C-alpha positions as CSV (number, residue, x, y, z in Angstrom):
1,M,0.3,0.2,0.0
2,I,0.7,3.8,-0.3
3,S,2.0,5.0,2.9
4,N,0.0,7.9,4.1
5,L,2.8,10.6,4.1
6,R,3.3,10.0,0.6
7,Y,-0.2,9.9,-0.2
8,W,-0.4,13.2,1.6
9,F,2.9,14.5,0.3
10,L,1.3,13.8,-3.1
11,I,-1.8,15.5,-2.4
12,V,0.0,18.6,-1.1
13,L,2.1,18.7,-4.2
14,I,-1.1,18.4,-7.0
15,F,-2.5,21.5,-4.8
16,L,0.8,24.0,-5.5
17,V,0.1,22.9,-9.1
18,Y,-3.6,23.9,-9.1
19,V,-2.8,27.4,-7.1
20,A,0.1,28.1,-9.7
21,G,-2.4,27.8,-11.9
22,M,-4.7,30.2,-10.6
23,F,-2.5,33.7,-11.7
24,V,-2.8,32.6,-15.2
25,T,-4.0,35.0,-17.8
26,L,-7.5,33.9,-18.5
27,F,-8.0,32.1,-21.7
28,E,-10.3,32.6,-24.5
29,N,-12.9,32.0,-25.5
30,D,-14.8,30.9,-22.8
31,S,-13.3,31.2,-19.2
32,A,-12.9,34.7,-20.6
33,Q,-15.9,35.2,-21.7
34,F,-18.0,33.5,-18.5
35,S,-15.9,35.8,-16.4
36,V,-17.1,38.2,-18.1
37,M,-20.9,37.8,-18.0
38,A,-20.2,37.4,-14.3
39,M,-18.0,40.4,-14.2
40,R,-21.1,42.2,-15.9
41,M,-23.7,40.6,-13.2
42,V,-21.7,42.5,-10.2
43,Q,-21.1,46.0,-11.9
44,E,-24.8,46.5,-12.9
45,N,-25.8,44.7,-9.8
46,D,-28.4,42.5,-11.7
47,F,-28.0,38.8,-10.8
48,F,-31.1,37.5,-12.9
49,S,-30.2,38.6,-16.5
50,L,-27.4,36.8,-18.7
51,F,-25.9,38.6,-21.6
52,K,-23.4,36.9,-23.7
53,G,-21.8,41.0,-24.7
54,P,-24.6,42.5,-25.7
55,E,-26.7,39.6,-26.7
56,E,-29.3,37.9,-24.0
57,Y,-27.9,34.5,-23.2
58,L,-30.1,31.5,-23.1
59,D,-27.5,28.5,-23.8
60,K,-26.7,27.7,-19.7
61,P,-27.9,28.4,-16.0
62,H,-27.0,31.0,-13.9
63,M,-25.0,29.0,-11.0
64,H,-22.0,29.2,-12.5
65,Y,-21.8,32.8,-13.0
66,W,-23.5,33.1,-9.6
67,L,-20.6,31.4,-8.0
68,A,-18.2,33.7,-9.6
69,A,-19.7,36.6,-9.0
70,L,-19.9,35.9,-5.4
71,S,-15.9,35.2,-5.7
72,Y,-16.1,38.9,-6.9
73,K,-17.5,40.2,-4.3
74,I,-15.5,38.6,-1.8
75,F,-12.3,38.9,-3.3
76,G,-12.4,41.8,-5.7
77,I,-12.9,41.1,-9.8
78,H,-9.7,38.9,-10.7
79,D,-8.9,36.4,-12.9
80,W,-7.9,34.3,-9.8
81,S,-11.2,34.7,-7.8
82,Y,-13.1,33.9,-10.9
83,R,-11.1,30.5,-10.8
84,I,-11.6,29.6,-6.8
85,P,-15.4,27.9,-7.5
86,G,-14.1,26.2,-9.8
87,I,-10.9,25.0,-7.5
88,L,-13.5,24.5,-4.5
89,A,-15.7,22.1,-6.7
90,T,-12.5,20.5,-7.9
91,L,-11.5,19.7,-4.4
92,L,-15.4,18.8,-3.6
93,A,-15.1,16.5,-6.4
94,A,-12.2,14.5,-5.5
95,Y,-13.5,14.3,-1.8
96,S,-16.8,12.4,-3.7
97,C,-14.8,10.3,-5.5
98,Y,-13.1,9.2,-2.1
99,G,-16.7,8.7,-0.8
100,L,-17.8,6.9,-3.9
101,G,-14.9,4.7,-4.2
102,S,-15.4,3.7,-0.2
103,L,-18.7,3.2,-0.6
104,L,-19.0,0.7,-3.7
105,Y,-15.0,-1.3,-2.8
106,N,-13.2,0.0,0.3
107,K,-11.4,3.5,1.6
108,H,-8.4,2.3,0.1
109,V,-10.1,2.4,-3.5
110,G,-11.5,5.9,-2.2
111,K,-8.3,7.3,-1.4
112,L,-6.4,6.4,-5.1
113,S,-9.5,7.6,-6.9
114,A,-9.1,11.0,-5.3
115,L,-5.9,10.6,-6.4
116,I,-6.8,9.7,-9.6
117,F,-9.0,12.4,-10.4
118,M,-6.9,15.0,-9.3
119,T,-4.6,14.6,-11.5
120,A,-6.4,13.4,-14.9
121,Q,-5.0,15.8,-17.2
122,T,-8.4,17.2,-18.0
123,I,-9.5,17.8,-14.4
124,V,-5.7,19.9,-14.4
125,L,-6.6,21.9,-17.4
126,G,-10.4,22.4,-16.0
127,A,-9.0,24.1,-13.0
128,I,-7.5,26.3,-14.8
129,D,-9.4,26.7,-17.7
130,V,-12.9,26.8,-15.6
131,R,-15.7,26.5,-17.4
132,T,-18.7,25.3,-16.3
133,D,-18.0,21.6,-16.3
134,A,-16.1,22.3,-13.3
135,V,-19.2,22.9,-11.1
136,L,-20.8,20.5,-13.4
137,T,-18.5,17.6,-12.5
138,G,-18.5,18.5,-8.3
139,F,-21.7,18.3,-7.8
140,S,-22.5,15.6,-9.9
141,I,-19.9,13.0,-8.6
142,L,-21.3,14.3,-5.0
143,A,-25.0,13.3,-5.9
144,I,-23.9,9.9,-7.3
145,W,-22.5,9.1,-4.1
146,Q,-24.6,10.5,-2.1
147,L,-28.0,8.9,-3.3
148,A,-26.0,5.6,-4.3
149,K,-25.6,5.6,-0.4
150,Y,-28.9,5.8,0.2
151,I,-29.9,3.3,-1.9
152,E,-27.3,1.5,0.3
153,K,-28.3,2.7,4.3
154,G,-31.5,4.0,3.7
155,S,-30.0,7.5,5.1
156,V,-32.2,10.4,4.9
157,S,-29.3,13.0,4.9
158,A,-27.6,11.3,2.0
159,I,-30.4,11.3,-0.5
160,A,-31.0,15.2,0.6
161,I,-27.2,15.9,0.2
162,G,-28.2,13.9,-3.3
163,A,-30.8,16.1,-4.5
164,F,-29.8,19.3,-3.2
165,A,-26.2,18.5,-5.4
166,A,-28.6,17.4,-8.2
167,G,-30.2,21.0,-8.1
168,I,-26.7,22.6,-8.2
169,A,-25.9,20.6,-10.9
170,F,-28.5,21.3,-13.4
171,S,-28.3,24.8,-12.2
172,T,-25.3,24.8,-13.7
173,K,-25.9,23.4,-16.9
174,G,-28.9,21.9,-17.1
175,Q,-30.3,18.2,-18.3
176,I,-27.0,16.7,-19.0
177,A,-26.6,17.2,-15.3
178,L,-29.6,15.1,-14.4
179,L,-28.3,12.7,-17.5
180,V,-24.6,12.2,-16.2
181,I,-26.3,11.2,-12.1
182,G,-29.0,9.4,-13.5
183,L,-27.6,6.5,-15.6
184,P,-25.3,6.0,-13.0
185,I,-27.7,5.2,-10.3
186,L,-29.9,3.6,-12.7
187,C,-27.3,1.3,-13.3
188,H,-26.7,0.5,-9.8
189,L,-30.0,-0.3,-9.3
190,F,-30.5,-2.6,-12.2
191,Y,-27.4,-4.6,-10.9
192,T,-28.7,-4.5,-7.3
193,G,-32.0,-4.9,-7.9
194,K,-32.4,-2.3,-4.8
195,W,-36.0,-0.4,-6.2
196,R,-37.4,-0.5,-3.3
197,A,-35.2,2.9,-1.9
198,F,-37.3,4.7,-4.1
199,I,-40.6,3.4,-2.5
200,S,-40.6,6.0,0.0
201,W,-41.4,9.1,1.7
202,K,-38.1,10.2,1.5
203,V,-38.1,10.2,-2.7
204,L,-40.9,13.1,-1.9
205,L,-38.3,15.1,0.3
206,A,-35.6,14.8,-2.2
207,L,-37.9,16.1,-5.1
208,L,-38.8,18.9,-2.9
209,V,-35.2,19.5,-1.7
210,F,-34.7,19.3,-5.4
211,A,-37.1,22.0,-6.6
212,V,-36.0,24.8,-3.7
213,T,-32.6,24.3,-5.0
214,I,-33.7,25.0,-8.7
215,S,-36.1,27.3,-7.7
216,P,-34.0,30.2,-7.8
217,M,-32.1,29.7,-11.4
218,L,-35.9,29.3,-13.0
219,Y,-37.1,32.1,-11.3
220,A,-34.1,34.5,-13.1
221,Y,-35.0,32.6,-16.2
222,Y,-38.8,33.4,-16.4
223,M,-37.9,37.2,-15.3
224,Q,-35.7,37.3,-18.3
225,F,-37.2,35.8,-20.4
226,D,-40.9,34.5,-19.8
227,L,-41.8,37.9,-18.5
228,H,-40.9,39.1,-22.1
229,P,-41.9,37.0,-25.4
230,E,-40.8,40.1,-27.7
231,K,-37.6,39.3,-27.5
232,V,-35.9,37.0,-30.0
233,I,-33.4,35.2,-29.1
234,R,-31.4,32.8,-32.0
235,G,-34.3,34.2,-34.3
236,K,-37.0,33.7,-32.6
237,D,-39.6,35.0,-30.3
238,H,-41.7,33.5,-27.5
239,R,-39.4,31.7,-26.1
240,S,-39.6,31.0,-22.3
241,G,-36.0,30.0,-20.6
242,I,-38.3,27.7,-18.3
243,F,-39.3,25.5,-21.2
244,F,-36.3,25.8,-22.8
245,I,-34.1,24.3,-19.6
246,F,-36.5,21.7,-19.1
247,W,-37.0,20.8,-22.8
248,E,-35.5,21.9,-25.6
249,Q,-31.7,22.3,-24.3
250,S,-30.6,18.9,-24.3
251,F,-32.1,18.8,-28.1
252,E,-30.4,21.6,-29.3
253,R,-27.1,20.1,-28.3
254,L,-27.8,16.6,-29.3
255,S,-29.2,18.4,-33.1
256,G,-26.4,21.3,-32.9
257,E,-29.9,23.5,-34.0
258,G,-29.0,27.0,-32.2
259,I,-25.7,26.2,-31.2
260,G,-24.4,24.9,-34.6
261,K,-22.4,21.4,-35.1
262,N,-18.8,21.1,-35.1
263,S,-17.9,17.7,-35.2
264,S,-20.6,14.2,-36.7
265,D,-17.6,12.4,-35.4
266,Y,-19.2,9.4,-33.5
267,F,-15.6,8.2,-32.1
268,F,-14.6,11.9,-31.0
269,F,-14.7,10.8,-27.3
270,F,-12.9,8.3,-27.9
271,H,-9.6,9.5,-29.2
272,T,-9.9,12.5,-27.1
273,F,-10.5,10.0,-23.9
274,L,-6.3,9.1,-24.8
275,W,-5.2,12.8,-23.8
276,V,-8.0,14.1,-21.4
277,F,-7.2,11.0,-18.5
278,L,-3.5,10.9,-19.2
279,P,-1.3,9.8,-16.9
280,W,-4.0,7.1,-16.5
281,T,-5.1,6.2,-19.6
282,I,-3.2,2.8,-20.1
283,L,-4.6,1.8,-16.9
284,G,-8.1,3.1,-17.1
285,I,-8.7,1.9,-20.5
286,T,-7.6,-2.0,-19.2
287,A,-9.4,-1.0,-15.8
288,F,-12.7,-0.7,-17.9
289,Y,-12.2,-3.9,-20.4
290,N,-12.0,-6.0,-17.5
291,K,-14.7,-4.8,-15.4
292,I,-16.7,-5.1,-18.8
293,K,-15.9,-9.0,-19.7
294,L,-16.3,-9.7,-15.6
295,F,-19.8,-9.0,-16.0
296,F,-20.4,-10.6,-19.2
297,T,-18.4,-13.8,-17.8
298,Q,-20.8,-13.4,-14.9
299,K,-24.0,-12.7,-17.1
300,F,-24.7,-9.2,-15.3
301,K,-25.9,-11.3,-12.4
302,F,-25.3,-9.8,-8.8
303,V,-22.5,-10.8,-7.5
304,E,-21.8,-9.2,-3.5
305,G,-18.4,-7.0,-3.9
306,S,-18.7,-5.8,-7.5
307,E,-21.1,-2.9,-8.8
308,F,-22.0,-1.8,-11.8
309,L,-21.9,1.9,-11.3
310,T,-19.3,2.7,-12.8
311,V,-18.2,1.2,-15.9
312,G,-22.4,1.2,-17.0
313,G,-22.7,4.8,-16.0
314,I,-19.5,5.1,-18.2
315,T,-20.8,3.3,-21.4
316,L,-24.2,4.9,-21.7
317,I,-23.0,8.4,-21.2
318,F,-20.2,7.4,-24.1
319,I,-23.4,6.5,-26.3
320,I,-25.5,9.4,-26.0
321,I,-22.7,12.1,-25.6
322,S,-21.2,10.9,-28.9
323,F,-24.4,11.4,-30.9
324,A,-24.1,15.2,-30.3
325,Q,-23.3,17.3,-33.2
326,F,-21.5,19.5,-31.4
327,K,-18.4,18.1,-29.4
328,L,-15.9,19.8,-26.9
329,P,-12.7,17.5,-25.1
330,H,-14.4,18.7,-21.6
331,Y,-17.6,17.1,-22.1
332,L,-15.7,13.9,-21.0
333,N,-15.2,15.8,-17.4
334,I,-18.3,14.6,-16.0
335,T,-16.9,10.9,-16.6
336,I,-13.5,10.9,-15.1
337,P,-14.7,10.7,-11.4
338,L,-16.3,7.0,-12.7
339,F,-12.9,6.2,-14.7
340,A,-11.2,7.5,-11.3
341,V,-12.9,5.0,-9.2
342,I,-13.2,1.8,-11.5
343,T,-9.3,2.9,-12.2
344,A,-8.4,2.8,-8.7
345,A,-10.1,-0.4,-7.9
346,Y,-8.5,-2.4,-10.7
347,I,-5.2,-1.2,-9.4
348,Y,-6.0,-2.2,-5.7
349,N,-7.2,-5.3,-7.1
350,L,-3.8,-6.2,-8.7
351,Y,-2.3,-5.2,-5.5
352,K,-4.3,-7.4,-3.2
353,L,-4.5,-10.5,-5.4
354,N,-0.7,-10.1,-5.4
355,K,-0.9,-10.0,-9.5
356,T,3.0,-8.8,-10.0
357,K,3.1,-10.1,-13.5
358,V,0.3,-7.3,-14.6
359,L,1.9,-5.0,-12.1
360,K,4.5,-4.9,-14.1
361,Y,3.2,-5.4,-17.6
362,L,1.0,-1.6,-17.0
363,M,4.5,-0.1,-15.1
364,I,6.5,-0.5,-18.4
365,G,3.3,1.2,-19.9
366,Q,3.7,4.1,-17.4
367,Y,7.3,4.4,-18.1
368,F,6.3,5.0,-21.5
369,V,4.0,7.5,-20.5
370,L,6.2,8.9,-17.9
371,S,9.1,9.0,-20.8
372,I,6.8,10.9,-23.0
373,V,6.1,13.8,-20.0
374,F,9.9,14.0,-20.1
375,I,10.2,14.6,-23.8
376,A,7.3,17.2,-24.1
377,S,8.9,19.2,-20.9
378,A,12.1,19.0,-22.6
379,L,10.4,20.6,-25.4
380,I,9.0,23.2,-24.0
381,C,11.3,24.5,-22.1
382,F,14.5,24.2,-24.3
383,Y,12.3,24.8,-27.6
384,V,8.8,26.0,-28.0
385,F,9.6,28.6,-25.1
386,K,13.2,28.6,-23.8
387,L,13.7,28.6,-20.3
388,N,15.4,32.7,-19.3
389,S,15.8,32.2,-15.5
390,V,18.0,30.4,-13.1
391,V,15.3,29.7,-11.0
392,A,13.2,27.7,-13.3
393,Y,16.0,25.7,-14.3
394,V,17.4,24.5,-10.9
395,F,13.4,24.2,-10.7
396,L,13.0,21.8,-13.4
397,I,16.8,20.0,-12.3
398,V,15.2,19.4,-8.9
399,A,11.9,17.6,-10.1
400,A,13.9,16.0,-12.4
401,I,16.0,14.0,-9.7
402,I,13.4,13.4,-7.8
403,I,11.1,11.7,-10.1
404,I,14.1,9.6,-11.2
405,Y,14.4,8.8,-7.9
406,Y,10.9,7.2,-7.1
407,A,10.9,5.4,-11.1
408,L,14.5,4.0,-9.6
409,K,13.6,3.1,-6.4
410,R,13.1,-0.1,-4.9
411,E,9.9,-0.5,-3.4
412,G,6.5,-2.2,-4.4
413,D,5.0,-2.6,-7.6
414,Y,1.9,-1.2,-6.4
415,M,3.2,2.1,-4.8
416,K,5.6,3.0,-7.5
417,L,3.1,2.3,-10.5
418,V,1.2,5.0,-8.5
419,T,3.9,7.2,-7.5
420,I,5.5,7.5,-10.7
421,S,1.8,8.2,-12.9
422,V,1.0,11.2,-10.1
423,C,5.0,12.4,-10.6
424,A,3.6,12.7,-14.6
425,S,1.1,15.0,-14.2
426,L,3.1,16.7,-11.6
427,L,5.7,17.6,-13.8
428,L,3.7,17.9,-17.1
429,N,1.2,20.4,-15.5
430,A,3.9,22.7,-13.3
431,V,5.5,23.3,-16.9
432,L,2.6,23.9,-18.2
433,N,1.2,26.4,-15.1
434,L,4.7,27.8,-14.5
435,H,6.2,27.8,-18.0
436,F,3.9,27.2,-20.6
437,Y,0.7,28.9,-20.5
438,P,2.6,31.7,-19.2
439,N,4.4,32.4,-22.3
440,L,1.8,31.2,-24.5
441,L,-1.0,34.2,-23.5
442,E,1.7,36.4,-24.2
443,Y,0.4,35.6,-28.0
444,Q,-3.4,36.3,-26.9
445,G,-4.0,40.0,-28.2
446,G,-7.1,41.2,-25.9
447,S,-4.9,40.0,-22.7
448,S,-1.6,41.6,-24.0
449,M,-3.3,44.9,-25.2
450,S,-4.9,45.0,-21.9
451,K,-1.3,45.3,-20.4
452,V,-0.8,48.3,-23.1
453,V,-3.8,50.0,-22.0
454,E,-3.1,50.3,-18.2
455,Q,0.5,51.4,-19.1
456,Q,-0.8,53.6,-21.0
457,N,-3.2,55.5,-19.2
458,I,-5.5,55.1,-22.2
459,P,-9.5,55.7,-21.0
460,V,-11.4,52.2,-20.9
461,D,-14.6,54.0,-21.7
462,R,-13.3,55.2,-24.9
463,I,-12.0,52.2,-26.4
464,Y,-14.4,50.8,-29.5
465,K,-14.2,48.1,-32.1
466,V,-16.2,47.9,-35.5
467,G,-15.9,44.3,-36.1
468,K,-18.0,41.4,-35.0
469,D,-15.1,39.6,-32.9
470,Y,-15.8,39.1,-29.3
471,T,-12.9,40.8,-27.3
472,W,-13.0,38.8,-23.5
473,S,-9.9,39.2,-22.4
474,L,-9.8,42.8,-23.5
475,D,-13.4,43.1,-21.4
476,F,-12.1,41.4,-18.6
477,Y,-8.7,42.8,-17.7
478,N,-10.1,46.3,-18.5
479,Q,-12.9,45.4,-16.4
480,F,-15.0,47.3,-18.9
481,P,-16.4,46.0,-22.2
482,V,-15.4,47.0,-25.5
483,Q,-17.8,49.5,-27.0
484,I,-19.1,48.8,-30.4
485,T,-19.6,51.3,-33.0
486,T,-19.4,51.2,-37.1
487,P,-17.7,53.1,-39.0
488,E,-20.1,55.6,-40.0
489,L,-20.7,56.3,-36.4
490,L,-16.9,56.3,-35.9
491,K,-16.5,59.2,-38.0
492,S,-18.4,61.6,-35.4
493,K,-16.7,60.5,-32.5
494,K,-12.8,62.4,-31.7
495,D,-10.3,61.3,-29.3
496,V,-11.2,57.7,-29.8
497,W,-9.2,54.8,-29.3
498,V,-10.1,51.5,-31.9
499,Y,-9.3,48.2,-31.3
500,V,-9.2,46.6,-34.8
501,N,-7.1,43.5,-36.7
502,D,-5.3,44.0,-39.9
503,D,-8.1,43.4,-42.1
504,E,-10.5,46.2,-39.7
505,M,-7.4,48.5,-39.7
506,A,-7.1,48.7,-43.9
507,M,-10.8,48.7,-44.0
508,L,-10.6,52.0,-41.8
509,E,-7.6,53.3,-43.6
510,K,-9.5,52.9,-46.9
511,K,-12.9,54.6,-45.5
512,G,-10.7,57.5,-45.1
513,F,-9.9,57.7,-41.2
514,D,-6.4,58.9,-40.1
515,W,-4.6,57.8,-36.5
516,D,-2.4,59.5,-34.6
517,A,-1.1,56.5,-32.3
518,Q,-0.8,52.8,-33.2
519,L,-0.5,50.5,-30.5
520,S,0.2,46.9,-31.8
521,V,0.4,43.6,-30.1
522,D,0.7,39.1,-31.4
523,Q,-2.5,37.6,-31.2
524,F,-2.9,34.3,-32.2
525,R,-6.1,31.5,-31.3
526,I,-4.0,30.3,-28.2
527,T,-6.4,27.2,-27.7
528,R,-6.2,26.1,-31.1
529,L,-2.5,25.6,-31.0
530,Q,-0.2,24.0,-34.4
531,G,2.5,23.1,-35.3
532,K,3.7,25.7,-36.9
533,F,3.2,27.8,-33.9
534,L,4.7,25.7,-31.5
535,N,7.7,25.8,-33.9
536,P,9.6,29.0,-33.1
537,N,10.9,29.5,-37.1
538,T,7.3,29.3,-38.0
539,R,5.7,31.3,-35.3
540,K,5.4,34.5,-37.3
541,K,3.9,33.0,-40.1
542,V,0.5,31.9,-38.0
543,T,0.6,34.9,-36.3
544,R,-1.4,38.1,-36.7
545,K,-1.3,41.9,-35.0
546,M,-4.2,43.3,-33.0
547,H,-4.0,46.8,-33.1
548,L,-5.4,50.2,-30.9
549,L,-5.7,53.2,-32.9
550,H,-6.2,57.0,-31.9
551,I,-8.7,58.6,-33.4
552,Y,-8.1,62.2,-33.0
């Protein structure tokens, strides 16, 4: 077994990596967009209306923005304060993984589940690039744990907490929350046959708790949309916010109607999983395969000490989200707690049954993952963005020595397997959070321009744009949205600044505009990396410019 000392040492290191990411510049689009939406709530003291720039926002419910706004109220409007609710939700999810693993198996599996969850690549990234999925994942797995606990033990507090958590999850992202909570619970009921647990007055209590929890979100939707049928949202009037969140939302996601389509690849999430669950991918796939194989061998008959909640929930969620016409990698975050539990149970079972041969084969796979991480870290630090600090070199060398020490140390295969896997995640994400992202975000035009605005003491209420592109990071770091205008209206303005790209600047010049100052920064869509950008020799070929022009 892994000792408590090492376990908590690794947990502390993981938390420090999370903290390091708190102070990284916000990413465009979603993180910066959502932070601006929450900022508007605070600045305008309007917590019932959601706006995406000048447009009314129907797509997602309010909870994520309310939590970010609350954090702003307490700590002020900062990028790190925006991330606090997401990180707290991630820690809640880790604790819930511990609880669910302990409930379905034992405390050893629970502890390892939390460790695996916190080091999965998409979860670490989700604590830095904070979207609605962090809160959704945290409260969804809390609901699954508590509802499973109610089924097993009949606890009133468990079903009440489960209903509350489900309500928060629903108020964060809508129907998908009920799907990812309900499917694993239905799989658990199907396997255990404990359907009678839901023939009880306690279920009525849970429904009441759920209804009360979602009522603020429903009221906000009612106030913004149902009371104003004249509003046109996505080309339609008479849009009911309540009807949308209970019925239309998921169908729009599945069909791509309203939000658009970006992928009809039904295997998108299968190949995406290969990186989102790093460094545990090989172990996770092996654990899933063995669990499925076992159930087919047992013909899905209930066996004491076994569970179908995780593997059944993962399978059904994968099938359903794979048919959605709009797909993004972070949609898989909601499955990671279940993968963490099933992977932890598999690793612990190998240890318990003393399957040293299998552990050694898996160790080879983890050494391969670790070697890939070493190569990637070296490329990032010495080629993509070269280190220029003695302290950074010292940190990297010390980290490498510690990891090599654990990799070569003579100890049990189980402890070594877990330790080197966690070390791979720690090394990669420390390099990303402390070195790669800070350098990468120098190429995000909006946030870079906000520094120029501050340095030049440019009045933020005098900055305009003539294009349709959103300016989320500039809006956030200026703490004032860039105002929209047209070339025709711009002609009547004096002593203003216009934020433009190359094409827009050429258009203004063609229309006869003149300016006496031009400030320029590099611009690249940093969430869509490509080889030419990562190669410093070809980076300039794919990097554009953003300009701030002073119209006098």
